[in-house]
N, CA, C and O atoms as a DFTB+ gen file, in Angstrom:
652 C
 N C O
     1  1       8.434     233.089      84.994
     2  2       9.333     233.642      84.656
     3  2      10.078     234.631      85.561
     4  3       9.362     235.037      86.476
     5  1      11.108     235.041      85.552
     6  2      11.920     236.152      86.244
     7  2      11.782     237.206      86.059
     8  3      11.722     237.489      84.863
     9  1      11.656     238.354      87.029
    10  2      11.495     239.357      86.971
    11  2      13.029     240.443      86.519
    12  3      14.185     240.305      86.921
    13  1      12.504     241.407      85.638
    14  2      13.924     242.192      85.236
    15  2      14.014     243.161      86.495
    16  3      13.056     243.777      86.961
    17  1      15.218     243.192      86.933
    18  2      15.420     244.167      88.002
    19  2      16.311     245.166      87.841
    20  3      17.474     244.783      87.717
    21  1      16.121     246.341      87.806
    22  2      17.395     247.027      88.062
    23  2      18.007     247.772      89.275
    24  3      17.409     248.625      89.931
    25  1      19.026     247.427      89.449
    26  2      19.504     248.206      90.867
    27  2      19.150     249.453      91.206
    28  3      19.210     250.351      90.366
    29  1      18.658     249.728      92.713
    30  2      18.303     250.419      93.019
    31  2      19.041     251.604      93.667
    32  3      18.500     252.679      93.406
    33  1      19.980     251.675      94.332
    34  2      20.986     252.140      94.471
    35  2      21.982     252.969      94.021
    36  3      22.622     252.582      93.043
    37  1      22.253     254.024      94.520
    38  2      23.618     254.843      93.919
    39  2      25.046     254.226      94.683
    40  3      25.044     253.652      95.772
    41  1      25.813     254.395      94.146
    42  2      27.271     253.938      95.166
    43  2      26.959     254.644      96.377
    44  3      26.161     255.574      96.505
    45  1      27.519     254.219      97.061
    46  2      27.856     255.288      98.776
    47  2      29.722     255.294      98.556
    48  3      30.462     254.538      99.186
    49  1      30.130     256.168      97.683
    50  2      31.596     256.534      97.682
    51  2      31.836     258.043      98.004
    52  3      31.139     258.856      97.398
    53  1      32.748     258.486      98.892
    54  2      33.583     259.310      99.390
    55  2      34.516     260.183      98.627
    56  3      34.456     259.640      97.524
    57  1      35.324     261.163      98.497
    58  2      36.470     261.394      97.808
    59  2      37.595     261.269      98.186
    60  3      38.581     261.766      97.643
    61  1      37.575     260.340      99.524
    62  2      38.866     259.732     100.460
    63  2      38.588     258.126     100.549
    64  3      39.329     257.186     100.836
    65  1      37.548     258.185     100.273
    66  2      37.141     256.456     100.051
    67  2      38.456     255.474      99.359
    68  3      38.714     255.458      98.155
    69  1      39.231     254.647     100.464
    70  2      40.072     253.650      99.876
    71  2      39.931     252.531      99.627
    72  3      40.742     251.948      98.907
    73  1      38.629     251.786     100.267
    74  2      38.257     250.636     100.197
    75  2      36.826     250.146      99.220
    76  3      35.750     249.928      99.777
    77  1      36.929     250.069      98.320
    78  2      35.249     249.881      97.983
    79  2      34.927     248.433      98.114
    80  3      35.645     247.607      97.551
    81  1      33.866     248.060      98.840
    82  2      33.386     246.971      99.283
    83  2      32.414     246.611      98.409
    84  3      31.697     247.598      98.244
    85  1      32.018     245.658      97.742
    86  2      31.030     245.410      96.154
    87  2      30.639     244.117      96.536
    88  3      31.445     243.212      96.755
    89  1      29.220     243.993      96.635
    90  2      28.294     242.872      97.089
    91  2      27.913     242.557      95.394
    92  3      28.619     243.087      94.536
    93  1      27.086     241.920      95.109
    94  2      26.540     241.406      94.031
    95  2      25.371     241.938      93.674
    96  3      25.326     242.553      92.608
    97  1      24.210     241.815      94.475
    98  2      23.201     242.355      93.977
    99  2      22.296     242.851      95.434
   100  3      22.821     242.373      96.440
   101  1      21.539     243.372      95.617
   102  2      20.285     243.779      96.905
   103  2      19.635     242.511      96.532
   104  3      19.354     241.951      95.473
   105  1      19.466     242.202      98.098
   106  2      18.560     241.259      98.472
   107  2      16.752     241.519      98.273
   108  3      16.621     242.742      98.325
   109  1      15.859     241.107      98.145
   110  2      14.728     241.627      98.303
   111  2      14.571     242.261      99.630
   112  3      13.922     243.306      99.595
   113  1      14.996     241.897     100.776
   114  2      14.979     242.578     101.771
   115  2      15.398     243.817     101.585
   116  3      14.697     244.738     102.003
   117  1      16.672     244.091     100.894
   118  2      17.389     245.075     100.722
   119  2      16.307     246.307      99.880
   120  3      16.209     247.520     100.066
   121  1      15.797     245.647      99.188
   122  2      14.904     246.633      97.975
   123  2      13.808     247.008      98.883
   124  3      13.472     248.191      98.831
   125  1      13.149     246.198      99.751
   126  2      12.067     246.693     100.878
   127  2      12.490     247.815     101.812
   128  3      11.849     248.785     102.214
   129  1      14.254     247.266     102.151
   130  2      14.127     248.575     102.909
   131  2      15.305     249.604     102.597
   132  3      16.207     250.069     103.294
   133  1      14.932     249.769     101.279
   134  2      16.059     250.546     100.517
   135  2      16.999     250.950     100.913
   136  3      17.144     252.169     101.001
   137  1      18.065     250.001     101.329
   138  2      19.287     250.382     101.481
   139  2      20.368     248.954     101.405
   140  3      19.869     247.859     101.667
   141  1      21.290     249.009     101.175
   142  2      22.524     248.189     101.002
   143  2      22.411     247.131     102.273
   144  3      22.070     247.618     103.351
   145  1      22.706     245.568     102.197
   146  2      22.726     244.921     103.389
   147  2      21.721     244.682     104.104
   148  3      21.804     244.300     105.272
   149  1      20.431     244.919     103.355
   150  2      18.953     245.228     104.056
   151  2      18.207     244.139     105.005
   152  3      17.439     244.420     105.925
   153  1      18.618     242.749     104.560
   154  2      18.271     241.805     105.266
   155  2      18.668     241.833     107.064
   156  3      19.789     241.869     107.570
   157  1      17.350     241.804     107.737
   158  2      17.521     242.131     109.043
   159  2      18.806     240.901     109.504
   160  3      19.710     241.310     110.232
   161  1      18.820     239.785     109.159
   162  2      19.690     238.630     109.449
   163  2      21.108     238.733     108.658
   164  3      22.042     237.957     108.863
   165  1      21.132     239.735     107.785
   166  2      22.794     239.653     107.152
   167  2      23.604     240.370     108.321
   168  3      23.338     241.350     109.017
   169  1      24.539     239.628     108.279
   170  2      25.812     240.584     109.285
   171  2      26.544     241.427     109.129
   172  3      27.198     241.963     110.024
   173  1      26.578     241.816     107.456
   174  2      27.431     243.104     107.154
   175  2      27.654     244.241     108.445
   176  3      28.681     244.385     109.107
   177  1      26.506     244.908     108.564
   178  2      26.971     246.280     108.871
   179  2      26.900     245.544     110.587
   180  3      27.441     246.206     111.473
   181  1      26.284     244.306     110.943
   182  2      26.718     243.990     112.346
   183  2      28.935     243.970     112.577
   184  3      29.593     244.553     113.439
   185  1      29.393     243.148     111.519
   186  2      30.214     242.787     111.757
   187  2      31.305     244.530     111.854
   188  3      32.121     244.871     112.711
   189  1      30.875     245.199     110.715
   190  2      31.876     246.586     110.828
   191  2      31.111     247.152     111.807
   192  3      31.463     248.314     111.608
   193  1      30.164     247.245     112.912
   194  2      29.937     247.642     114.000
   195  2      31.112     247.389     115.020
   196  3      31.925     248.069     115.647
   197  1      30.694     245.717     114.824
   198  2      31.994     245.369     115.688
   199  2      33.471     245.337     115.488
   200  3      34.130     245.048     116.487
   201  1      33.973     245.527     114.621
   202  2      35.105     245.901     114.577
   203  2      35.487     247.405     114.424
   204  3      36.635     247.779     114.666
   205  1      34.581     248.196     114.048
   206  2      34.942     249.779     114.189
   207  2      34.758     250.510     115.552
   208  3      35.418     251.465     115.963
   209  1      33.622     249.803     116.236
   210  2      33.097     250.448     117.400
   211  2      31.932     251.732     117.138
   212  3      31.367     252.384     118.016
   213  1      31.794     251.845     115.838
   214  2      30.545     252.877     115.338
   215  2      29.258     251.904     115.430
   216  3      29.203     250.721     115.094
   217  1      28.399     252.588     115.889
   218  2      26.939     252.341     115.876
   219  2      26.250     252.332     113.935
   220  3      26.560     252.984     112.938
   221  1      25.145     251.139     114.230
   222  2      24.695     251.097     112.860
   223  2      23.151     251.050     112.962
   224  3      22.407     250.372     112.254
   225  1      22.812     251.854     113.925
   226  2      21.305     252.069     114.554
   227  2      20.100     252.360     113.348
   228  3      18.979     251.851     113.338
   229  1      20.762     253.499     112.158
   230  2      20.212     253.602     111.031
   231  2      20.755     254.007     109.907
   232  3      21.950     253.755     110.060
   233  1      20.602     254.512     108.798
   234  2      20.809     254.623     107.678
   235  2      22.454     255.707     107.823
   236  3      23.602     255.435     107.472
   237  1      21.865     256.980     108.501
   238  2      22.898     257.745     108.728
   239  2      24.198     257.018     109.058
   240  3      25.172     256.854     108.324
   241  1      23.978     256.547     110.537
   242  2      24.794     255.935     111.229
   243  2      25.684     255.043     110.269
   244  3      26.898     255.240     110.323
   245  1      25.330     254.332     109.623
   246  2      25.715     253.276     108.410
   247  2      26.502     254.259     107.447
   248  3      27.586     253.873     107.010
   249  1      26.139     255.200     107.181
   250  2      27.226     255.816     106.246
   251  2      28.133     256.694     106.951
   252  3      29.167     257.092     106.414
   253  1      27.814     257.003     108.073
   254  2      29.023     257.545     108.863
   255  2      30.012     256.835     108.663
   256  3      30.944     257.290     108.001
   257  1      30.055     255.631     109.147
   258  2      30.545     254.489     109.767
   259  2      31.668     253.979     108.301
   260  3      32.765     253.428     108.391
   261  1      30.896     254.410     106.971
   262  2      31.521     253.748     105.770
   263  2      32.692     255.609     105.683
   264  3      33.923     255.640     105.681
   265  1      31.861     256.705     105.632
   266  2      32.681     257.684     105.883
   267  2      33.993     257.602     106.433
   268  3      35.049     257.790     105.828
   269  1      33.811     257.257     107.817
   270  2      34.870     257.653     108.910
   271  2      36.049     256.329     108.472
   272  3      37.250     256.576     108.580
   273  1      35.736     255.399     108.143
   274  2      36.616     254.328     107.542
   275  2      37.011     254.512     106.524
   276  3      37.766     253.559     106.332
   277  1      37.029     255.349     105.365
   278  2      37.120     255.382     104.110
   279  2      36.779     254.163     103.147
   280  3      37.426     253.912     102.130
   281  1      35.541     253.348     103.653
   282  2      34.832     252.566     102.822
   283  2      34.023     252.996     102.104
   284  3      33.497     254.051     102.459
   285  1      33.563     252.341     100.745
   286  2      32.602     252.767      99.613
   287  2      31.606     251.307      99.784
   288  3      31.992     250.303     100.381
   289  1      30.483     251.429      99.230
   290  2      29.801     250.369      99.336
   291  2      28.957     250.448      97.764
   292  3      28.218     251.409      97.550
   293  1      29.137     249.384      96.736
   294  2      28.437     249.167      95.657
   295  2      28.290     247.797      95.498
   296  3      28.597     247.104      96.468
   297  1      27.894     247.258      94.504
   298  2      27.148     246.161      94.122
   299  2      28.281     246.240      92.434
   300  3      28.908     247.178      91.942
   301  1      28.107     244.826      91.999
   302  2      28.685     244.607      90.756
   303  2      27.482     244.686      89.533
   304  3      27.584     245.159      88.401
   305  1      26.324     244.052      90.187
   306  2      25.356     243.752      89.069
   307  2      24.497     245.321      89.030
   308  3      24.189     246.006      90.006
   309  1      24.271     245.574      87.754
   310  2      23.245     246.822      87.236
   311  2      21.861     246.313      87.496
   312  3      20.936     246.753      88.179
   313  1      22.002     245.258      86.748
   314  2      20.319     244.699      86.387
   315  2      20.653     243.168      86.261
   316  3      21.691     242.705      85.788
   317  1      19.614     242.482      86.756
   318  2      19.485     241.361      86.364
   319  2      17.803     240.650      86.624
   320  3      16.730     241.170      86.932
   321  1      18.055     239.794      86.445
   322  2      16.884     238.894      86.457
   323  2      16.692     237.564      87.458
   324  3      17.349     236.529      87.353
   325  1      15.560     237.840      88.537
   326  2      16.119     236.811      89.413
   327  2      14.558     235.975      90.161
   328  3      13.541     236.569      89.800
   329  1      14.396     235.266      90.701
   330  2      13.084     234.848      91.307
   331  2      13.557     234.896      92.779
   332  3      12.566     234.838      93.507
   333  1      14.656     234.976      93.453
   334  2      14.859     234.883      94.737
   335  2      16.013     235.545      95.156
   336  3      16.780     235.990      94.302
   337  1      16.278     235.693      96.491
   338  2      17.893     236.644      96.910
   339  2      18.883     235.963      96.560
   340  3      19.834     236.630      96.151
   341  1      19.049     234.473      96.579
   342  2      20.399     234.053      96.321
   343  2      20.890     234.435      95.193
   344  3      20.122     234.657      94.258
   345  1      22.472     234.614      95.028
   346  2      23.102     234.882      93.980
   347  2      22.923     233.937      93.015
   348  3      22.771     234.305      91.850
   349  1      22.912     232.427      93.390
   350  2      22.556     231.746      92.134
   351  2      21.476     231.824      91.599
   352  3      21.492     230.995      90.689
   353  1      20.610     232.292      91.619
   354  2      19.353     232.724      90.702
   355  2      19.137     233.881      90.205
   356  3      17.994     234.149      89.835
   357  1      20.705     235.313      90.016
   358  2      20.704     235.815      89.300
   359  2      21.096     235.367      87.927
   360  3      22.020     234.603      87.645
   361  1      20.164     236.019      87.026
   362  2      20.541     235.671      85.481
   363  2      20.403     236.760      84.830
   364  3      19.936     237.702      85.470
   365  1      20.733     236.974      83.465
   366  2      21.013     238.066      82.364
   367  2      21.533     239.092      83.077
   368  3      20.982     240.171      82.858
   369  1      22.485     239.100      83.921
   370  2      23.159     239.913      84.196
   371  2      24.106     240.967      83.493
   372  3      25.111     240.817      82.798
   373  1      23.420     242.092      83.926
   374  2      24.561     243.228      83.481
   375  2      25.437     244.107      84.364
   376  3      24.749     244.747      85.159
   377  1      26.700     244.326      84.464
   378  2      27.697     244.672      85.233
   379  2      27.399     246.393      85.312
   380  3      26.830     247.062      84.449
   381  1      27.845     246.771      86.340
   382  2      27.725     248.200      86.956
   383  2      29.530     248.700      85.953
   384  3      30.500     247.999      85.665
   385  1      29.326     249.715      85.788
   386  2      30.842     250.243      85.236
   387  2      31.830     250.563      86.081
   388  3      32.108     251.739      86.315
   389  1      32.585     249.354      86.733
   390  2      33.839     249.671      87.904
   391  2      34.548     250.578      87.305
   392  3      34.545     251.610      87.977
   393  1      35.137     250.667      86.376
   394  2      36.321     251.145      85.980
   395  2      36.302     252.725      85.944
   396  3      37.114     253.588      86.277
   397  1      34.922     252.740      85.354
   398  2      34.601     254.397      85.587
   399  2      34.439     255.235      86.711
   400  3      34.594     256.453      86.799
   401  1      34.011     254.170      87.791
   402  2      33.667     254.382      89.308
   403  2      34.976     254.772      89.823
   404  3      35.152     255.631      90.687
   405  1      35.977     254.022      89.181
   406  2      37.578     254.086      90.016
   407  2      38.339     255.322      89.425
   408  3      39.215     256.025      89.929
   409  1      37.700     255.369      88.140
   410  2      37.955     256.651      87.452
   411  2      37.917     258.022      88.324
   412  3      38.825     258.819      88.557
   413  1      36.867     258.023      88.633
   414  2      35.868     259.355      89.024
   415  2      36.350     259.290      90.772
   416  3      36.098     260.238      91.516
   417  1      37.060     258.045      91.258
   418  2      37.394     258.235      92.612
   419  2      38.762     257.317      92.944
   420  3      38.819     256.226      93.511
   421  1      39.871     258.167      92.376
   422  2      41.422     257.846      92.224
   423  2      41.750     257.531      93.801
   424  3      42.821     256.924      93.824
   425  1      41.351     257.673      94.829
   426  2      41.691     257.321      96.121
   427  2      41.285     255.501      96.246
   428  3      41.874     254.749      97.023
   429  1      40.524     255.201      95.602
   430  2      40.305     253.669      95.892
   431  2      41.203     253.055      95.509
   432  3      41.507     253.105      94.317
   433  1      42.068     252.105      96.618
   434  2      43.075     251.527      96.455
   435  2      43.045     249.819      96.135
   436  3      43.709     248.979      95.528
   437  1      41.778     249.922      96.993
   438  2      41.327     248.318      97.180
   439  2      40.115     248.003      96.940
   440  3      39.299     248.828      97.352
   441  1      39.525     246.715      96.196
   442  2      38.241     246.353      96.270
   443  2      38.211     245.095      96.744
   444  3      38.980     244.225      96.334
   445  1      37.169     244.872      97.797
   446  2      36.855     243.889      99.023
   447  2      35.491     243.160      98.222
   448  3      34.746     243.973      97.674
   449  1      35.216     242.113      98.143
   450  2      33.898     241.642      97.646
   451  2      33.781     240.857      98.340
   452  3      34.721     240.176      98.750
   453  1      31.987     240.649      98.852
   454  2      31.509     240.190      99.645
   455  2      30.679     238.961      99.434
   456  3      29.623     238.786     100.042
   457  1      31.316     237.854      98.300
   458  2      31.048     237.117      97.988
   459  2      31.580     236.315      96.545
   460  3      32.110     236.905      95.603
   461  1      31.368     235.150      96.590
   462  2      32.156     234.868      95.463
   463  2      31.118     234.880      94.155
   464  3      31.436     234.065      93.289
   465  1      30.043     235.597      93.903
   466  2      29.286     235.910      92.604
   467  2      29.935     237.264      92.663
   468  3      30.304     237.661      91.558
   469  1      30.183     238.119      93.724
   470  2      30.329     240.166      92.859
   471  2      32.078     239.683      92.161
   472  3      32.543     240.259      91.177
   473  1      32.839     238.535      92.919
   474  2      34.412     238.226      92.398
   475  2      34.313     237.907      91.498
   476  3      34.630     238.755      90.664
   477  1      33.948     236.867      91.059
   478  2      33.851     236.430      89.714
   479  2      33.130     237.231      88.622
   480  3      33.641     237.273      87.503
   481  1      32.085     237.809      88.847
   482  2      31.708     238.822      87.883
   483  2      32.955     239.892      87.554
   484  3      33.115     240.439      86.463
   485  1      33.680     240.044      88.564
   486  2      34.715     241.379      88.200
   487  2      35.457     240.758      87.643
   488  3      35.816     241.399      86.656
   489  1      36.225     239.253      87.726
   490  2      37.330     238.744      87.242
   491  2      37.020     239.024      85.906
   492  3      37.630     239.743      85.115
   493  1      35.531     238.070      85.676
   494  2      35.050     238.047      84.356
   495  2      35.038     239.429      83.340
   496  3      35.391     239.333      82.164
   497  1      34.612     240.656      83.910
   498  2      34.420     241.775      83.159
   499  2      35.729     242.586      83.025
   500  3      36.126     243.050      81.957
   501  1      36.491     242.738      84.461
   502  2      37.596     243.470      84.889
   503  2      38.599     243.063      85.251
   504  3      39.414     243.831      85.762
   505  1      38.872     241.667      85.095
   506  2      40.006     241.131      85.646
   507  2      41.490     241.547      85.242
   508  3      42.447     240.996      85.786
   509  1      41.655     242.527      84.280
   510  2      42.858     242.852      83.624
   511  2      43.248     244.362      84.944
   512  3      44.374     244.746      85.259
   513  1      42.135     244.823      85.371
   514  2      42.303     246.070      86.066
   515  2      43.154     245.783      87.206
   516  3      42.848     245.031      88.130
   517  1      44.500     246.581      87.058
   518  2      45.536     246.722      88.191
   519  2      44.993     247.439      89.521
   520  3      45.085     248.666      89.532
   521  1      44.452     246.820      90.613
   522  2      43.945     247.078      91.732
   523  2      43.933     245.990      92.615
   524  3      43.407     244.907      92.357
   525  1      44.565     246.304      93.757
   526  2      44.504     245.008      95.082
   527  2      42.976     244.734      94.910
   528  3      42.273     245.541      94.301
   529  1      42.443     243.526      95.482
   530  2      41.279     242.653      95.502
   531  2      41.538     241.835      96.830
   532  3      42.452     241.055      97.099
   533  1      40.615     242.189      97.465
   534  2      40.381     240.693      98.750
   535  2      39.194     240.019      98.774
   536  3      38.180     240.707      98.655
   537  1      39.109     239.155      98.865
   538  2      37.777     238.439      99.151
   539  2      37.478     238.281     100.691
   540  3      38.272     237.824     101.514
   541  1      35.963     238.819     100.991
   542  2      35.536     238.963     102.094
   543  2      34.388     237.539     102.410
   544  3      33.781     237.358     101.354
   545  1      33.958     236.601     103.393
   546  2      33.144     235.703     103.250
   547  2      31.636     236.530     103.140
   548  3      31.667     237.753     103.276
   549  1      30.703     236.048     102.964
   550  2      29.492     236.540     102.519
   551  2      28.745     236.472     104.109
   552  3      28.574     235.531     104.883
   553  1      28.384     237.989     104.189
   554  2      27.623     238.108     105.259
   555  2      26.089     237.842     105.383
   556  3      25.390     238.290     106.292
   557  1      25.678     237.103     104.413
   558  2      24.420     236.911     104.139
   559  2      23.901     235.959     105.270
   560  3      24.776     235.562     106.040
   561  1      22.778     235.581     105.469
   562  2      22.077     234.711     106.822
   563  2      22.217     233.345     105.436
   564  3      22.092     232.244     105.974
   565  1      22.322     233.283     104.678
   566  2      22.509     231.779     103.597
   567  2      23.697     231.020     104.029
   568  3      23.776     229.810     104.241
   569  1      24.957     232.273     104.164
   570  2      25.801     231.497     104.247
   571  2      26.213     231.382     105.785
   572  3      26.565     232.370     106.429
   573  1      26.132     229.969     106.372
   574  2      26.170     230.066     107.514
   575  2      27.386     228.878     108.005
   576  3      27.708     228.610     109.163
   577  1      27.902     228.309     106.793
   578  2      29.382     227.536     107.214
   579  2      30.153     228.480     108.434
   580  3      30.487     227.928     109.482
   581  1      30.314     229.411     108.292
   582  2      31.072     230.469     109.108
   583  2      30.396     231.007     110.081
   584  3      29.325     231.491     109.716
   585  1      30.623     231.090     111.124
   586  2      30.026     231.689     112.430
   587  2      30.554     233.295     112.557
   588  3      31.659     233.649     112.147
   589  1      29.642     234.143     113.149
   590  2      30.053     235.568     113.295
   591  2      31.190     236.274     113.196
   592  3      31.522     237.240     112.510
   593  1      32.034     235.244     114.467
   594  2      33.123     235.608     115.254
   595  2      34.156     235.459     113.768
   596  3      34.854     236.329     113.247
   597  1      33.917     233.884     113.308
   598  2      35.305     233.478     112.018
   599  2      35.001     234.968     111.188
   600  3      35.928     235.773     111.276
   601  1      33.796     235.412     110.392
   602  2      33.669     236.266     109.525
   603  2      34.298     237.542     109.831
   604  3      34.887     238.198     108.972
   605  1      34.159     237.961     111.248
   606  2      34.426     239.270     111.577
   607  2      35.972     239.046     111.804
   608  3      36.644     240.076     111.742
   609  1      36.515     238.097     112.007
   610  2      38.191     238.123     112.194
   611  2      38.864     238.070     110.687
   612  3      40.010     238.485     110.513
   613  1      38.162     237.592     109.734
   614  2      38.480     237.560     108.459
   615  2      38.392     239.180     107.647
   616  3      39.267     239.638     106.912
   617  1      37.116     239.839     108.013
   618  2      36.950     241.097     107.474
   619  2      37.845     242.288     108.379
   620  3      38.080     243.362     107.824
   621  1      38.297     242.060     109.703
   622  2      39.417     242.788     110.401
   623  2      40.503     242.653     109.585
   624  3      40.923     243.721     109.139
   625  1      41.333     241.248     109.115
   626  2      42.180     241.224     108.361
   627  2      42.320     241.648     107.264
   628  3      43.345     242.285     107.021
   629  1      41.365     241.442     106.267
   630  2      41.262     241.851     105.047
   631  2      40.980     243.667     104.572
   632  3      41.371     244.240     103.555
   633  1      40.279     244.148     105.578
   634  2      40.053     245.730     105.715
   635  2      40.865     246.607     106.546
   636  3      40.751     247.817     106.747
   637  1      41.937     245.530     107.111
   638  2      42.913     246.358     107.877
   639  2      42.217     247.274     108.863
   640  3      42.458     248.474     109.001
   641  1      41.287     246.533     109.557
   642  2      40.574     247.718     110.925
   643  2      41.188     247.274     111.758
   644  3      41.424     246.072     111.879
   645  1      41.640     248.324     112.637
   646  2      41.879     248.734     114.016
   647  2      41.359     249.144     114.650
   648  3      41.270     250.336     114.354
   649  1      40.574     248.807     115.951
   650  2      39.915     249.659     116.388
   651  2      40.694     250.847     117.129
   652  3      40.066     251.786     117.619
């Protein structure tokens, strides 16, 4: 039987956040490490570090990178059942209230999804919202069909990052 899990982290959003980056649900390692994209082989923070030049050696540096680049981070799933960290194992999904967050932070003008599951859930539940949306390749180690360099190039383009 799958275990019912509640999302353990608050969204990281600032009053001037412009792009909200949405994943699906924290991996088991992210739960263990108590932070977004916490699996040591997940490339999310390394991609952003590579593009922005901001170090990501600890939680404070990661938050600073987000703040300085007007990014926010959250996930689509508020609660679910699962038996591993793969998005395909998520079931009995309850989504986060994205419209309420967007209303609270009107500076957010773009959503960026770090995987197909996050994008699919958004379109299913909130597809009528008028906001720019971009798809980013999954930074997960399970998504090995793209190189780090290929992912980084797409993140730079879609998130409009220029050093």
